[in-house]
N, CA, C and O atoms as a GROMACS GRO file, in nm:
protein
  240
    1UNK      N    1  10.041   6.111   7.793
    1UNK     CA    2   9.984   6.230   7.743
    1UNK      C    3   9.950   6.211   7.596
    1UNK      O    4  10.029   6.154   7.520
    2UNK      N    5   9.829   6.260   7.555
    2UNK     CA    6   9.790   6.246   7.417
    2UNK      C    7   9.770   6.384   7.353
    2UNK      O    8   9.739   6.482   7.422
    3UNK      N    9   9.787   6.391   7.227
    3UNK     CA   10   9.770   6.517   7.155
    3UNK      C   11   9.642   6.505   7.072
    3UNK      O   12   9.620   6.405   7.004
    4UNK      N   13   9.559   6.608   7.078
    4UNK     CA   14   9.435   6.609   7.003
    4UNK      C   15   9.439   6.728   6.906
    4UNK      O   16   9.458   6.843   6.946
    5UNK      N   17   9.422   6.697   6.780
    5UNK     CA   18   9.423   6.804   6.679
    5UNK      C   19   9.292   6.884   6.687
    5UNK      O   20   9.184   6.827   6.699
    6UNK      N   21   9.304   7.013   6.681
    6UNK     CA   22   9.188   7.100   6.680
    6UNK      C   23   9.136   7.111   6.538
    6UNK      O   24   9.213   7.132   6.445
    7UNK      N   25   9.007   7.097   6.522
    7UNK     CA   26   8.945   7.114   6.388
    7UNK      C   27   8.940   7.258   6.355
    7UNK      O   28   8.904   7.340   6.438
    8UNK      N   29   8.976   7.291   6.234
    8UNK     CA   30   8.969   7.429   6.189
    8UNK      C   31   8.860   7.444   6.085
    8UNK      O   32   8.859   7.540   6.007
    9UNK      N   33   8.767   7.349   6.083
    9UNK     CA   34   8.651   7.354   5.995
    9UNK      C   35   8.526   7.325   6.073
    9UNK      O   36   8.527   7.242   6.163
   10UNK      N   37   8.416   7.392   6.039
   10UNK     CA   38   8.290   7.365   6.100
   10UNK      C   39   8.181   7.414   6.004
   10UNK      O   40   8.210   7.476   5.902
   11UNK      N   41   8.057   7.384   6.037
   11UNK     CA   42   7.945   7.424   5.956
   11UNK      C   43   7.850   7.505   6.044
   11UNK      O   44   7.817   7.464   6.155
   12UNK      N   45   7.807   7.620   5.992
   12UNK     CA   46   7.710   7.704   6.064
   12UNK      C   47   7.576   7.699   5.990
   12UNK      O   48   7.569   7.699   5.867
   13UNK      N   49   7.469   7.696   6.072
   13UNK     CA   50   7.332   7.701   6.018
   13UNK      C   51   7.272   7.823   6.076
   13UNK      O   52   7.272   7.841   6.198
   14UNK      N   53   7.217   7.914   5.988
   14UNK     CA   54   7.157   8.036   6.038
   14UNK      C   55   7.038   8.078   5.952
   14UNK      O   56   7.024   8.038   5.837
   15UNK      N   57   6.954   8.161   6.015
   15UNK     CA   58   6.829   8.205   5.949
   15UNK      C   59   6.849   8.344   5.892
   15UNK      O   60   6.905   8.430   5.960
   16UNK      N   61   6.806   8.367   5.771
   16UNK     CA   62   6.815   8.497   5.709
   16UNK      C   63   6.711   8.513   5.599
   16UNK      O   64   6.615   8.436   5.590
   17UNK      N   65   6.730   8.613   5.517
   17UNK     CA   66   6.638   8.639   5.407
   17UNK      C   67   6.716   8.649   5.275
   17UNK      O   68   6.825   8.706   5.269
   18UNK      N   69   6.658   8.593   5.173
   18UNK     CA   70   6.713   8.600   5.040
   18UNK      C   71   6.608   8.657   4.947
   18UNK      O   72   6.506   8.592   4.922
   19UNK      N   73   6.630   8.777   4.897
   19UNK     CA   74   6.533   8.845   4.815
   19UNK      C   75   6.397   8.861   4.885
   19UNK      O   76   6.292   8.855   4.821
   20UNK      N   77   6.400   8.881   5.015
   20UNK     CA   78   6.276   8.902   5.094
   20UNK      C   79   6.212   8.779   5.148
   20UNK      O   80   6.124   8.788   5.234
   21UNK      N   81   6.252   8.659   5.098
   21UNK     CA   82   6.191   8.535   5.151
   21UNK      C   83   6.276   8.473   5.261
   21UNK      O   84   6.399   8.472   5.249
   22UNK      N   85   6.216   8.422   5.368
   22UNK     CA   86   6.292   8.361   5.476
   22UNK      C   87   6.360   8.231   5.434
   22UNK      O   88   6.297   8.146   5.370
   23UNK      N   89   6.488   8.215   5.468
   23UNK     CA   90   6.564   8.093   5.429
   23UNK      C   91   6.654   8.053   5.546
   23UNK      O   92   6.689   8.137   5.629
   24UNK      N   93   6.690   7.926   5.551
   24UNK     CA   94   6.790   7.873   5.641
   24UNK      C   95   6.917   7.849   5.558
   24UNK      O   96   6.913   7.778   5.457
   25UNK      N   97   7.028   7.908   5.598
   25UNK     CA   98   7.152   7.896   5.522
   25UNK      C   99   7.248   7.801   5.591
   25UNK      O  100   7.255   7.797   5.714
   26UNK      N  101   7.322   7.725   5.511
   26UNK     CA  102   7.427   7.637   5.559
   26UNK      C  103   7.558   7.693   5.509
   26UNK      O  104   7.577   7.708   5.388
   27UNK      N  105   7.647   7.722   5.596
   27UNK     CA  106   7.777   7.788   5.563
   27UNK      C  107   7.890   7.701   5.608
   27UNK      O  108   7.898   7.666   5.726
   28UNK      N  109   7.979   7.665   5.516
   28UNK     CA  110   8.103   7.590   5.546
   28UNK      C  111   8.206   7.690   5.589
   28UNK      O  112   8.243   7.778   5.511
   29UNK      N  113   8.254   7.681   5.711
   29UNK     CA  114   8.351   7.774   5.764
   29UNK      C  115   8.484   7.702   5.781
   29UNK      O  116   8.488   7.588   5.828
   30UNK      N  117   8.593   7.767   5.744
   30UNK     CA  118   8.724   7.706   5.750
   30UNK      C  119   8.826   7.814   5.779
   30UNK      O  120   8.797   7.933   5.772
   31UNK      N  121   8.946   7.769   5.811
   31UNK     CA  122   9.050   7.860   5.842
   31UNK      C  123   9.080   7.948   5.720
   31UNK      O  124   9.146   7.904   5.626
   32UNK      N  125   9.032   8.073   5.723
   32UNK     CA  126   9.056   8.162   5.612
   32UNK      C  127   8.933   8.206   5.540
   32UNK      O  128   8.944   8.288   5.448
   33UNK      N  129   8.812   8.157   5.576
   33UNK     CA  130   8.694   8.207   5.508
   33UNK      C  131   8.571   8.127   5.536
   33UNK      O  132   8.572   8.032   5.614
   34UNK      N  133   8.463   8.168   5.470
   34UNK     CA  134   8.333   8.104   5.480
   34UNK      C  135   8.271   8.098   5.343
   34UNK      O  136   8.298   8.182   5.258
   35UNK      N  137   8.185   7.994   5.322
   35UNK     CA  138   8.119   7.979   5.192
   35UNK      C  139   7.980   7.921   5.215
   35UNK      O  140   7.965   7.816   5.278
   36UNK      N  141   7.878   7.989   5.165
   36UNK     CA  142   7.742   7.936   5.174
   36UNK      C  143   7.733   7.816   5.077
   36UNK      O  144   7.763   7.829   4.958
   37UNK      N  145   7.692   7.704   5.128
   37UNK     CA  146   7.684   7.584   5.045
   37UNK      C  147   7.543   7.541   5.012
   37UNK      O  148   7.521   7.465   4.918
   38UNK      N  149   7.444   7.591   5.091
   38UNK     CA  150   7.305   7.566   5.057
   38UNK      C  151   7.213   7.660   5.134
   38UNK      O  152   7.250   7.718   5.236
   39UNK      N  153   7.092   7.673   5.080
   39UNK     CA  154   6.986   7.746   5.151
   39UNK      C  155   6.860   7.665   5.137
   39UNK      O  156   6.827   7.616   5.029
   40UNK      N  157   6.789   7.652   5.250
   40UNK     CA  158   6.672   7.566   5.255
   40UNK      C  159   6.552   7.644   5.312
   40UNK      O  160   6.569   7.748   5.376
   41UNK      N  161   6.434   7.594   5.289
   41UNK     CA  162   6.310   7.657   5.341
   41UNK      C  163   6.291   7.622   5.489
   41UNK      O  164   6.228   7.699   5.561
   42UNK      N  165   6.342   7.511   5.537
   42UNK     CA  166   6.319   7.471   5.675
   42UNK      C  167   6.452   7.445   5.747
   42UNK      O  168   6.554   7.412   5.687
   43UNK      N  169   6.444   7.462   5.878
   43UNK     CA  170   6.563   7.433   5.960
   43UNK      C  171   6.601   7.288   5.954
   43UNK      O  172   6.720   7.255   5.951
   44UNK      N  173   6.503   7.199   5.953
   44UNK     CA  174   6.526   7.054   5.946
   44UNK      C  175   6.609   7.019   5.822
   44UNK      O  176   6.704   6.942   5.830
   45UNK      N  177   6.573   7.076   5.708
   45UNK     CA  178   6.648   7.047   5.585
   45UNK      C  179   6.789   7.098   5.595
   45UNK      O  180   6.882   7.030   5.554
   46UNK      N  181   6.805   7.219   5.651
   46UNK     CA  182   6.936   7.280   5.662
   46UNK      C  183   7.027   7.197   5.755
   46UNK      O  184   7.144   7.177   5.723
   47UNK      N  185   6.976   7.150   5.867
   47UNK     CA  186   7.053   7.067   5.958
   47UNK      C  187   7.096   6.936   5.892
   47UNK      O  188   7.207   6.889   5.912
   48UNK      N  189   7.004   6.879   5.812
   48UNK     CA  190   7.038   6.756   5.741
   48UNK      C  191   7.152   6.780   5.641
   48UNK      O  192   7.243   6.697   5.629
   49UNK      N  193   7.146   6.893   5.569
   49UNK     CA  194   7.258   6.928   5.480
   49UNK      C  195   7.386   6.945   5.554
   49UNK      O  196   7.491   6.897   5.510
   50UNK      N  197   7.382   7.013   5.668
   50UNK     CA  198   7.501   7.042   5.747
   50UNK      C  199   7.567   6.915   5.797
   50UNK      O  200   7.689   6.906   5.801
   51UNK      N  201   7.487   6.818   5.834
   51UNK     CA  202   7.544   6.691   5.886
   51UNK      C  203   7.613   6.607   5.779
   51UNK      O  204   7.694   6.520   5.810
   52UNK      N  205   7.581   6.635   5.652
   52UNK     CA  206   7.650   6.565   5.542
   52UNK      C  207   7.799   6.594   5.537
   52UNK      O  208   7.875   6.516   5.481
   53UNK      N  209   7.842   6.705   5.595
   53UNK     CA  210   7.982   6.743   5.592
   53UNK      C  211   8.065   6.666   5.693
   53UNK      O  212   8.188   6.667   5.682
   54UNK      N  213   8.003   6.600   5.791
   54UNK     CA  214   8.072   6.528   5.895
   54UNK      C  215   8.171   6.618   5.967
   54UNK      O  216   8.284   6.579   5.994
   55UNK      N  217   8.125   6.741   5.999
   55UNK     CA  218   8.200   6.842   6.075
   55UNK      C  219   8.114   6.888   6.188
   55UNK      O  220   7.993   6.864   6.186
   56UNK      N  221   8.171   6.953   6.289
   56UNK     CA  222   8.085   7.011   6.394
   56UNK      C  223   7.990   7.111   6.337
   56UNK      O  224   8.025   7.190   6.249
   57UNK      N  225   7.862   7.107   6.388
   57UNK     CA  226   7.758   7.193   6.337
   57UNK      C  227   7.721   7.291   6.446
   57UNK      O  228   7.694   7.253   6.560
   58UNK      N  229   7.719   7.420   6.410
   58UNK     CA  230   7.682   7.529   6.506
   58UNK      C  231   7.560   7.599   6.450
   58UNK      O  232   7.560   7.645   6.336
   59UNK      N  233   7.456   7.608   6.531
   59UNK     CA  234   7.335   7.683   6.492
   59UNK      C  235   7.352   7.827   6.544
   59UNK      O  236   7.365   7.848   6.664
   60UNK      N  237   7.354   7.922   6.454
   60UNK     CA  238   7.378   8.063   6.494
   60UNK      C  239   7.249   8.136   6.500
   60UNK      O  240   7.248   8.255   6.531
   0.00000   0.00000   0.00000
């Protein structure tokens, strides 16, 4: 039997608006909170930023 540690960190990518302009946000989520770490004009740029964290990425 093996034990696998559950990750308590992940990255979410979601679409929203900042001061009326459409943006893709990258949010670092962890046990106890969330923090927006970047906002990009395109989904492709946001996904690339999210992958830099080397954590599971969830598109919301």
